[in-house]
N, C-alpha and C positions, 0 to 999 in steps of 0.2 A: 504493500500500500504506500502510495506516495505521501510525503509530508508537505507537499506544496501548499503554501499559504498557512501552514500551522506548524507548531514546534512542540515536540514532546507528546506525552500522553496525558490522560486525565490526572489531575492533581487534587490537592486538598480542597475542601468545600470553601466557597467564597460567595460573594453577592451575585445576584442575577440568576437567570435561568440557564439550564443546559439546553442547547438548541442544535438541531440538525438542519443544515442548509443544503438545498438542492438547486442546481442551476443547469438547465438544458436549453437555454435560449439560443445557443450557437453550437457549432460542431464540437468545440471543446466542452464536454459536459463534466460535471463534478458534483461532489458531495463533501461536506465538511462539518466538523463539530465546533461549537462555541461552548467553552467550559466555564460558565458563570462569569468569569472576568478575564478570560484569555482564550486565544485560539487553541484548538486541539488538532487531532489528526485530520488529514484531508486526502482526497483521491480525485484524480482527473484523468480523462481519456479523450483523445480526438476520435470521435465516432461519427463517421459520415452516415453509416447505417447501423441499426441494431442497438440504439441507445437504450431501449427497454431491456434488452438482454444483459447488458453490462451494468446498468445502474443498480438494479435491485440487489444483486450479490454484493456490490460495493457498500451499499447502505447497510446491509445485514452485517458486514464485517465491522463497520464503524459502530453499530449498536452493540456488537459483541465486545468492542473495546470498553464501552461504558459498563456493561454488565460485569466485565472482568474486575473492575475496580469498585463496583458497588454503587455506581451513579445511575440515575434514572433520567430519561429524556423528559423535558418539561413542555417543549413545543417544537413544531416543525416550521421551517421557513422555506419558501420556494419562489423563484422568479415566475411571474405571471405574464410577462410581456414588457416591451415588444420583443419579437424574435421569430425564429423559425416555427411555423405552425405545428408540424409534427413533433418537433423536439419539445416545445412548450407543453403539449398535451401529455407527453410521456412523463415529464417532470412533475407536473401538477397531479396527474393520476397517481403517481407513486407517493407523493406527499399526502394526498387526501386519503389514500388507502391506509397508509401508516397511521395517520392521525385518527381516522375513524376506528381502526382496530384497537387503538390504545386510549381513546377518549381524550385526545390532545387538541389544543387549538393550533391554528395555522396562521403564520404571518406572511401575507402576500408582499413580495418585494419587486420593485421596478428593476428590470434588467439593466437599464442604462445607469441608474443610480448606483447599483451594485458595482458596476465597472468603474465609475468615477470614484467610488470609495476606496478603490485599490491604489489610488494615487495619493501619497502623503503630501500635506501642504509643504511648500518650499518657498520661504520668504524671498529667495533670489529669483523665483520664477512665478510671479503673481498672476500670470495670464489665466484665461479660462481653461477648463478641462472639457474637451469635446469627446463624449462617449459615443462610439459608433458600433453598429452591427450591420452586417451585409444584408440588405433587403432584396438583393438580386435585381435583375432588370435595370442595372445601372443606377440603383438607388441605395440609400442607407437609412436605417433607423438611427436617429441622432437626437442628442440633447446636450446643451452646454450647461456647465456648472461653474460656480465661483468656488475656489478652494477656501475652506475655513478651518479653524481649529476643531470644529465639530463635524457635522455632516456637510458634504458639499451642498451649496445652495443652488437650486435650479434657476437658470437665467431665462427660462421660457419653457413651453411645453415640448414634449417629444414630437418629432416629425418624421415623415416618410417622404424623402425628397432626394434629388440628385446631390452628389457630394458637393459640387460647387455652390449650391444654394445654402449649405449649412456651415461653410468654413468661416470662422470668425476672423476679425482682424488680428494679425500677429502682434505679439507672440502668443501661442497657445500650445497646449499639449493634448494630443489625441490618444485615446486608449480604447480598448475593446477590440474584438476580432476584426471588425470592419476597418479599423485603422491599419491593420497589417496589409490588407488587400489594396489599400489606396495610399500606401506609404510614400511613394514617389510624388504623388500629387499633393499630399499634405506638406511634405518638406518644401516643394516648389512654392507653396502658398505661404511659407514663413512659419510653419508649425513644426513641432517635434512629435515623434511617435514614442510612446512609453516603451521601455526595453522589454517589458513583459506584457505587452498589450493583449496578447491572445491567451494568457494564462487563465485558468478557471476562476470565475467570480464566486464560486461556492463559499470560500472562507468569508468573503465580505457579506454574502447572503446570510450566513449563520450569525455573523456579528450584528448585522442589521436586524435580524429576527429577534434578537434579545431586546431591542429598543422599540421597534415599530409595533403598532397595535396588532394583536392577534385576534382572529375571528373563528367562529365555529366553522368546521370544514365545509358545511353546506353553503356557506356564504361567500366562499372564495370563487372568483371568476377570472377567466383569462382576459387579458387586455391587449387587443390587437389594434394596430394602426392601419391595417390593410385588410380588405376582405379576402377570403381564401379564393384561390384560382378555381377550385372545383365548385361548380354550382349544382346543388341537388336538383334532380329532375322534378318538374312540376306536375307530371302526370302519373305519379306512383299509384294513385287510387284507380285510375283507368287501367293501368297495367295489371294490377292485382286482380281486378274484376274481369279482365278479358280472358 
C-alpha cells in the first residue's frame, strides 16, 4: 500500500474524527485515512478502466489498518464532482455502500477544492491556484482559489470551459490532473504546474471530510457541470409493450 499523501500508521487518540477519503474524479483514483488530527495511510492507482475492481480491496485494506490498532471509522468523505462520470459514480457508490452498512455519515467534497488543498500556501508565490480536471472535448473543469492559511478561498464558481477561457493573469499555479495535460500551454501563459499535480487528492478529501458538514448517505448527490453524453431513450415504454 502506498503512503502517498500520508505518513505512518494510526497513532494515539486525538481530537477530531477518523475519516476515510475516497477520490475517483480522475484517472488517478485513491483512498486515504485522516486520523483525528493527522494524515494516515493512503493508496492511489492510475486506473483508466476497472476503478471499481481496484478501489474496494484498497478500502478494505485501509479499514483493516484501523481495526489492527483498535480505531473505528467515524465518517466517510468522497468527491462528488466535477469529474469523470463513470469514475465519480464508482467512488460515490463505494462511499455510500460503506456508510450505509456501518451507519456512518458522508461528507461530500468538491473535487477541485480537494486538489487546491494539496497546494500549501507560499508567501513568495501569492498568485491564485487554478485547479483543473480534463473534461475532454478540448475543455477543462476548472476553479480558481486564493491561497490562505486555512482552506483555499474560491474566487468564483467551477466551470466547464476551454482552457484559454479559465487561465488567470500570471503568476498562478495550476494543479490537478488536467494541469498535466495542458502543461505547455499553462507555462506559455505565465503559470506554473505543481510538481505533483496528478497525485491522488484522496488525502486532502479525508482531511476535508473531518471539517466539512457530513450528511446522511441518502442525501448525498453527484454534482456534474456537464450533462452525460449518453441520452436515455424516450420510448422505453413503447419498446417494452411491443
